[in-house]
C-alpha positions as CSV (number, residue, x, y, z in Angstrom):
1,M,111.5,13.7,56.8
2,M,110.6,16.8,54.8
3,V,112.1,15.1,51.7
4,V,110.1,12.0,52.1
5,F,106.9,14.0,52.6
6,K,107.5,16.0,49.3
7,R,108.2,12.7,47.5
8,A,104.9,11.4,48.7
9,I,103.1,14.4,47.5
10,I,104.7,14.2,44.1
11,V,103.8,10.5,43.7
12,A,100.3,11.2,44.8
13,S,100.0,14.0,42.2
14,V,101.4,11.8,39.4
15,G,99.0,9.2,40.4
16,A,96.1,11.5,40.4
17,M,97.0,12.8,37.0
18,A,97.4,9.4,35.6
19,W,93.9,8.4,36.9
20,A,92.5,11.6,35.5
21,S,93.9,10.9,32.1
22,L,92.6,7.3,32.2
23,A,89.2,8.5,33.2
24,S,89.2,11.1,30.5
25,A,90.2,8.6,27.9
26,Q,87.4,6.3,29.0
27,Q,84.8,9.1,28.8
28,A,86.0,10.6,25.4
29,P,83.6,9.5,22.5
30,A,85.1,7.2,19.8
31,P,85.6,9.1,16.5
32,A,82.7,8.8,14.0
33,P,83.2,6.2,11.2
34,P,83.5,7.6,7.6
35,P,80.2,8.0,5.8
36,K,79.0,5.3,3.5
37,V,78.6,6.3,-0.1
38,G,77.4,4.5,-3.2
39,V,80.0,4.4,-6.0
40,V,80.2,3.3,-9.7
41,Q,82.9,3.3,-12.2
42,A,83.2,6.0,-14.9
43,R,82.9,4.3,-18.2
44,A,84.0,5.1,-21.8
45,V,81.0,4.6,-24.1
46,K,79.8,5.6,-27.5
47,M,77.4,8.5,-27.3
48,A,75.9,10.9,-29.9
49,P,75.2,14.5,-29.3
50,K,71.5,15.1,-28.7
51,V,68.9,17.7,-29.8
52,V,65.8,18.2,-27.6
53,L,62.5,18.2,-29.4
54,P,59.3,19.5,-27.9
55,G,56.5,17.1,-28.0
56,T,52.9,16.2,-26.8
57,V,51.6,13.0,-25.2
58,V,48.7,11.8,-27.4
59,A,46.7,8.6,-27.5
60,R,46.9,6.3,-30.5
61,N,43.2,5.9,-30.5
62,D,41.2,9.2,-29.8
63,S,37.8,9.5,-31.4
64,K,34.7,11.7,-31.4
65,L,32.0,9.1,-32.0
66,A,28.9,10.1,-34.0
67,S,25.4,8.7,-34.3
68,E,24.6,6.7,-37.5
69,V,20.9,7.2,-37.1
70,E,18.8,10.2,-36.0
71,G,16.5,10.2,-33.0
72,R,16.2,11.4,-29.5
73,V,19.2,10.6,-27.2
74,A,18.0,8.0,-24.5
75,W,21.4,7.6,-22.7
76,V,25.0,8.6,-22.8
77,A,27.8,7.1,-20.7
78,E,29.1,9.4,-17.9
79,V,32.5,11.2,-18.3
80,G,35.3,8.9,-16.9
81,T,33.6,5.7,-17.6
82,V,36.1,3.0,-18.6
83,V,34.8,0.7,-21.4
84,K,35.9,-2.3,-23.3
85,A,35.7,-2.7,-27.1
86,G,32.2,-3.4,-28.1
87,D,30.6,-1.9,-24.9
88,I,27.5,0.2,-25.3
89,I,28.3,3.9,-24.8
90,A,25.2,5.7,-26.0
91,R,21.6,4.8,-27.1
92,I,19.3,6.5,-29.4
93,D,15.6,6.1,-28.9
94,K,14.5,3.0,-31.0
95,S,10.8,3.9,-31.3
96,V,10.9,5.4,-34.7
97,A,13.5,2.9,-36.0
98,G,11.3,0.0,-34.5
99,M,8.2,1.2,-36.4
100,Q,10.1,1.6,-39.7
101,L,11.5,-2.0,-39.2
102,A,8.0,-3.4,-38.6
103,S,6.6,-1.6,-41.6
104,D,9.4,-2.9,-43.9
105,K,9.0,-6.5,-42.6
106,A,5.2,-6.3,-43.5
107,N,5.9,-4.9,-46.9
108,V,8.4,-7.8,-47.6
109,A,5.9,-10.3,-46.4
110,R,3.2,-8.7,-48.7
111,L,5.4,-8.7,-51.7
112,S,6.7,-12.2,-51.1
113,A,3.1,-13.5,-51.1
114,Q,2.3,-11.5,-54.3
115,L,5.4,-12.9,-56.0
116,N,4.4,-16.5,-55.1
117,F,1.0,-15.9,-56.7
118,D,2.5,-14.3,-59.8
119,R,5.0,-17.0,-60.2
120,S,2.3,-19.6,-60.2
121,Q,0.2,-17.5,-62.6
122,A,3.1,-17.1,-65.0
123,E,3.7,-20.9,-64.9
124,R,-0.1,-21.6,-65.8
125,M,0.2,-19.0,-68.6
126,D,3.2,-20.8,-70.0
127,R,1.4,-24.1,-70.0
128,L,-1.7,-22.6,-71.6
129,F,0.5,-20.9,-74.3
130,S,2.3,-24.2,-75.0
131,Q,-1.2,-25.7,-75.7
132,A,-2.1,-22.7,-77.9
133,A,-4.9,-21.9,-75.5
134,I,-4.0,-18.2,-75.0
135,A,-2.4,-15.5,-76.9
136,K,1.4,-14.8,-76.6
137,A,0.6,-11.3,-75.2
138,T,-1.3,-12.8,-72.2
139,R,1.6,-15.1,-71.5
140,D,4.1,-12.2,-71.8
141,Q,1.9,-10.1,-69.4
142,A,2.0,-12.7,-66.7
143,S,5.8,-13.1,-67.1
144,S,6.3,-9.3,-66.9
145,T,4.2,-9.1,-63.8
146,R,6.3,-11.7,-62.1
147,Q,9.5,-9.9,-63.0
148,M,8.2,-6.6,-61.6
149,D,7.2,-8.3,-58.3
150,E,10.7,-9.8,-58.1
151,G,12.2,-6.4,-58.4
152,A,9.8,-4.8,-55.9
153,L,10.6,-7.6,-53.5
154,A,14.3,-7.1,-53.8
155,Q,13.8,-3.3,-53.3
156,A,11.7,-4.0,-50.2
157,Q,14.4,-6.4,-48.9
158,A,17.0,-3.8,-49.2
159,S,14.8,-1.3,-47.3
160,L,14.3,-4.0,-44.6
161,R,18.1,-4.5,-44.3
162,K,18.5,-0.7,-44.0
163,S,15.8,-0.6,-41.2
164,Q,17.5,-3.5,-39.4
165,Y,20.9,-1.7,-39.6
166,Q,19.4,1.5,-38.2
167,F,17.6,-0.4,-35.5
168,S,20.7,-2.2,-34.4
169,H,22.9,0.9,-34.6
170,S,20.7,2.8,-32.3
171,E,23.1,1.6,-29.7
172,I,26.6,3.2,-30.2
173,R,29.3,0.8,-29.2
174,A,33.0,1.5,-28.4
175,P,35.3,0.6,-31.3
176,F,38.2,0.2,-29.0
177,P,38.9,0.1,-25.2
178,G,39.2,3.4,-23.5
179,R,37.7,6.1,-21.2
180,V,34.9,8.4,-21.9
181,V,36.5,11.9,-21.6
182,A,33.6,14.2,-22.8
183,R,29.9,14.1,-23.5
184,L,29.1,16.1,-26.6
185,I,25.3,15.7,-26.4
186,N,23.1,15.2,-23.5
187,T,20.2,12.9,-22.8
188,G,16.9,14.2,-24.3
189,E,18.6,16.1,-27.1
190,Y,17.9,15.2,-30.7
191,A,20.7,13.6,-32.7
192,I,21.0,13.5,-36.4
193,A,23.1,11.1,-38.4
194,G,26.8,12.2,-38.2
195,K,26.3,14.3,-35.0
196,E,29.1,13.7,-32.4
197,I,27.9,12.1,-29.3
198,L,31.0,11.6,-27.1
199,R,34.7,11.5,-27.1
200,L,36.6,8.3,-26.4
201,V,40.3,8.0,-25.7
202,D,42.4,4.9,-25.4
203,I,44.5,5.8,-22.4
204,G,46.2,2.4,-22.4
205,S,47.9,3.2,-25.7
206,I,49.8,6.4,-25.4
207,E,52.8,8.0,-27.2
208,V,54.7,11.1,-27.7
209,K,54.3,13.1,-31.0
210,A,57.2,15.3,-32.0
211,Q,58.6,17.0,-35.0
212,S,62.3,16.2,-35.8
213,P,64.5,18.2,-38.1
214,I,65.1,16.2,-41.2
215,D,68.9,16.4,-40.6
216,S,68.5,14.7,-37.2
217,A,66.1,12.2,-38.6
218,H,68.9,10.6,-40.5
219,F,70.3,9.3,-37.3
220,L,66.9,7.9,-36.1
221,R,65.5,4.4,-36.7
222,E,62.3,2.7,-35.6
223,G,62.8,0.7,-32.5
224,M,65.7,3.0,-31.3
225,Q,65.7,3.7,-27.6
226,V,65.6,7.5,-26.8
227,T,65.1,9.5,-23.7
228,V,61.7,11.2,-23.1
229,E,61.2,13.7,-20.4
230,V,57.7,14.1,-18.9
231,A,56.9,16.1,-15.8
232,H,60.7,16.4,-15.2
233,R,61.0,12.6,-15.1
234,P,63.3,11.0,-17.7
235,I,61.8,7.9,-19.4
236,L,63.6,5.4,-21.8
237,A,61.3,4.7,-24.6
238,A,61.4,3.2,-28.1
239,V,60.7,5.1,-31.3
240,R,57.5,3.5,-32.7
241,A,57.3,5.2,-36.1
242,I,59.1,7.8,-38.2
243,V,56.9,9.3,-40.8
244,P,59.2,9.7,-43.9
245,V,57.5,12.8,-45.3
246,G,58.9,16.2,-44.4
247,D,57.1,19.6,-44.2
248,E,58.3,21.9,-46.9
249,L,58.3,25.0,-44.7
250,S,59.7,23.7,-41.4
251,R,61.9,20.9,-42.9
252,T,60.8,18.5,-40.1
253,I,59.1,15.0,-40.1
254,E,56.9,13.6,-37.4
255,I,58.1,10.9,-35.1
256,R,56.2,8.8,-32.6
257,V,57.7,7.5,-29.4
258,A,55.7,4.8,-27.5
259,L,55.1,5.1,-23.7
260,K,53.8,2.6,-21.3
261,P,50.3,3.1,-19.7
262,G,50.5,5.4,-16.7
263,Q,53.8,6.9,-17.6
264,A,52.1,10.2,-18.6
265,F,48.7,11.8,-19.2
266,V,47.3,12.5,-22.6
267,G,48.0,16.2,-23.3
268,D,51.2,16.3,-21.2
269,A,54.2,18.3,-22.6
270,A,57.2,16.3,-23.3
271,K,60.8,16.6,-24.4
272,V,62.4,14.0,-26.7
273,M,66.1,13.7,-27.0
274,V,67.2,12.4,-30.3
275,P,70.8,12.2,-31.8
276,S,71.9,15.0,-34.0
277,A,75.1,13.4,-35.2
278,A,76.9,10.0,-35.3
279,P,78.0,8.4,-32.1
280,R,81.4,9.2,-30.7
281,N,83.6,7.8,-27.9
282,V,83.1,9.8,-24.6
283,L,83.4,9.4,-20.9
284,A,80.1,9.0,-19.1
285,V,78.9,8.8,-15.6
286,P,75.3,8.4,-14.2
287,R,73.3,11.6,-13.9
288,D,73.1,11.0,-10.0
289,A,76.9,11.5,-9.8
290,L,76.5,15.2,-10.8
291,V,76.7,17.8,-8.0
292,L,75.3,21.1,-9.1
293,R,76.7,24.2,-7.5
294,E,76.2,27.9,-8.4
295,D,79.9,28.2,-9.6
296,N,80.2,24.8,-11.4
297,T,79.1,21.2,-11.8
298,Y,81.2,18.6,-9.9
299,V,81.6,14.9,-9.3
300,F,83.3,13.3,-6.4
301,K,85.8,10.5,-7.2
302,V,87.2,8.1,-4.7
303,D,90.9,7.2,-4.8
304,A,92.7,4.1,-3.7
305,K,92.8,5.3,0.0
306,N,89.0,5.9,0.0
307,V,89.4,9.6,0.1
308,A,86.9,11.7,-1.9
309,A,88.2,14.3,-4.3
310,R,86.0,16.9,-5.9
311,V,86.4,17.3,-9.7
312,A,84.9,20.0,-11.9
313,V,83.3,18.8,-15.0
314,Q,81.6,19.9,-18.1
315,T,78.5,18.0,-19.1
316,G,77.6,17.0,-22.8
317,S,75.4,14.4,-24.4
318,Q,73.0,12.3,-22.6
319,D,71.9,8.7,-23.2
320,G,69.3,7.4,-20.7
321,A,70.7,7.6,-17.2
322,F,74.3,8.5,-18.3
323,V,75.7,11.9,-19.1
324,E,78.9,12.8,-20.9
325,V,81.5,14.6,-18.7
326,R,84.7,16.3,-19.5
327,G,87.3,16.9,-16.8
328,Q,90.0,15.3,-14.6
329,L,88.4,11.9,-14.7
330,K,89.4,8.7,-16.3
331,P,87.5,5.5,-17.2
332,G,87.4,3.0,-14.4
333,E,87.8,5.6,-11.6
334,R,85.1,5.4,-9.0
335,V,82.6,8.2,-8.7
336,I,80.0,8.7,-6.0
337,V,76.3,8.5,-7.0
338,R,74.8,8.5,-3.5
339,G,75.8,10.5,-0.4
340,A,77.9,13.2,-2.2
341,E,75.7,16.2,-1.2
342,R,77.3,16.8,2.1
343,L,80.8,15.7,1.4
344,E,83.9,17.9,1.6
345,A,86.9,17.5,-0.6
346,G,89.6,15.3,1.1
347,Q,87.1,13.5,3.4
348,K,87.4,9.8,4.0
349,V,84.6,7.6,3.0
350,Q,83.3,4.0,3.0
351,P,82.5,3.2,-0.7
352,I,79.8,0.7,-1.5
353,L,79.3,-0.5,-5.0
354,A,75.9,0.9,-6.2
355,S,73.6,-1.3,-8.2
């Protein structure tokens, strides 16, 4: 009887342990899935070593517009005004120019009437001279008077055209579209011909101006895509112009790299990366694949079993979003470009092809 009782206790204990194990298994959380990471393949490309040139963002059209006539300033556009080509941006008081224009018109009308009379008079003298009714000197005097009136009228007409020009140019118009960035004279001040009125900048047409060593310029060509860094942002842009005249002291030539509107402010500091030698075959990865640490620079590559391995690399040339790397990495191997910041070496991942 005692043996049966002990067996019952043992069976009950085993059942309780089995039930506890089953309950524990049901309550234990499922293991977390491997983290998802974006990957791309390392690629073999042709890339040239680069030299970084300091530059400045400038506008292709940047003018200080001056008055062509003198007079009191009646109005100047406010700073920040956006204008189109041909828009009025300043006005000079037309009162004096209008009075001069009216005077010159009256003078032309007077001399025109005088010339008409003297022409008729000269024709009459010619007829009378042909009839031997007057002396030759009288005929010549009438002809001379007509010619002097013709000269006086031509001079008066030139003065009238000048007055009309000054009257119409009392309104200063924008020679190109842009934005008013500075008023160099205020309403009520007196402007003389050639005095600067305002500064107009075409912010829709900007570029980077930089000086390139002549040795590096041999590897540049107009239309070539180069990397420009503005406000710590890389921008892929085309070389618009290479000025093929070097400075004797610095041995540099000027290059202009075109930017799109809104990519930078006029006056921004910029860095232009241009080739300093002929292209060579290198292994490159996207810049986003680099993991910067205090001791070194790394990339994480993913093997066939989707396990991440950390590889120390040395960086070299850059071409757009790609950077040359040297290390235990081969073309075609997958490297992580998104999600590598918190990974540990040997961790399993879910690779997703990054676009």
